[in-house]
C-alpha positions as CSV (number, residue, x, y, z in Angstrom):
1,M,35.7,19.5,92.4
2,A,35.5,20.4,88.7
3,T,32.6,19.0,86.6
4,T,32.5,18.7,82.9
5,T,29.3,18.9,80.9
6,A,29.2,16.8,77.7
7,V,28.7,18.8,74.5
8,K,26.2,17.2,72.4
9,R,27.1,17.5,68.8
10,T,24.7,17.0,65.8
11,T,25.6,14.4,63.4
12,R,25.2,15.3,59.9
13,P,25.5,13.4,56.8
14,L,28.8,13.7,54.9
15,S,27.0,15.3,52.1
16,Y,26.5,18.3,54.4
17,Y,30.2,18.7,54.8
18,W,30.9,18.1,51.2
19,G,28.5,21.1,50.5
20,V,30.7,23.3,52.6
21,V,33.9,22.1,51.1
22,K,33.2,22.0,47.5
23,D,33.2,25.7,47.2
24,M,36.7,26.2,48.8
25,D,39.7,26.8,46.7
26,D,42.4,24.3,46.5
27,S,44.6,26.0,49.2
28,Q,41.7,26.0,51.6
29,K,41.0,22.3,50.9
30,L,44.7,21.4,51.6
31,E,44.7,23.4,54.7
32,L,41.6,21.6,55.9
33,V,43.0,18.2,55.1
34,T,46.3,19.2,57.0
35,M,44.2,20.2,60.0
36,L,42.2,17.0,59.9
37,I,45.3,14.8,59.6
38,E,46.9,16.6,62.5
39,S,43.7,16.1,64.6
40,V,43.8,12.4,64.2
41,K,47.5,11.9,64.2
42,P,47.8,11.4,68.1
43,K,45.2,8.9,68.1
44,I,46.7,7.0,65.2
45,M,50.3,7.2,66.8
46,A,48.9,5.9,70.2
47,E,47.4,2.7,68.7
48,A,49.5,-0.5,68.9
49,P,51.4,-1.4,65.8
50,M,50.1,-3.7,63.2
51,R,50.5,-7.3,64.1
52,R,52.6,-9.5,61.9
53,Y,51.1,-12.8,60.7
54,T,52.7,-16.0,60.1
55,M,51.9,-18.3,57.2
56,D,50.1,-20.5,59.8
57,D,48.1,-17.5,60.8
58,I,47.1,-16.7,57.3
59,N,46.2,-20.1,56.5
60,A,44.0,-20.3,59.4
61,M,42.3,-17.3,58.5
62,L,41.8,-18.7,54.9
63,D,40.3,-21.9,56.4
64,V,37.8,-19.9,58.3
65,A,36.7,-17.8,55.3
66,E,36.5,-20.9,53.3
67,A,34.4,-22.5,55.8
68,N,32.2,-19.3,56.1
69,I,31.7,-19.5,52.3
70,A,30.7,-23.1,52.4
71,A,28.2,-22.5,55.0
72,G,26.7,-19.6,53.1
73,N,27.8,-17.1,55.6
74,V,28.7,-14.3,53.2
75,I,27.1,-11.2,51.7
76,D,27.6,-10.9,47.9
77,D,28.8,-7.8,46.4
78,E,25.3,-7.0,44.9
79,D,23.9,-6.7,48.3
80,V,26.6,-4.6,49.7
81,W,26.2,-2.1,46.7
82,R,22.4,-2.1,47.3
83,E,22.8,-1.5,51.0
84,L,25.2,1.4,50.1
85,E,23.0,2.9,47.7
86,E,20.2,2.8,50.2
87,E,22.4,4.4,52.9
88,F,23.4,7.1,50.4
89,A,19.8,7.9,49.6
90,R,18.8,7.9,53.2
91,E,21.6,10.5,54.0
92,D,20.6,12.6,51.0
93,A,17.0,12.6,52.1
94,E,18.1,13.7,55.5
95,E,20.2,16.4,54.1
96,D,17.4,17.8,52.0
97,A,15.0,17.7,54.9
98,H,17.6,19.5,57.0
99,Q,18.1,22.1,54.4
100,A,14.4,22.6,53.8
101,A,13.8,23.2,57.5
102,C,16.8,25.9,57.4
103,I,15.2,27.9,54.8
104,I,13.4,31.1,56.0
105,E,10.7,32.2,53.9
106,P,9.7,35.8,54.0
């Protein structure tokens, strides 16, 4: 009976990958994008097609949304942007710490 061992991959912030990609020339970037699209294409194609909504469905969703707004169950755009900026700052700090740990001093 064959066994498989899960390979643990390290999760890196997107800024790490941008640091790798930004120095590529356009043809390399295009090749990378093509490879990435091809790697996710089977998953996208396997997903169920999008559901078609009737006007009754749409009106029901709008009713739910309006009820949430009236009840105060919403997040305004300022909070969303603040949370995004905090997340980006955290990722940048993690990347800086990772790069600092990788520097070998003589």
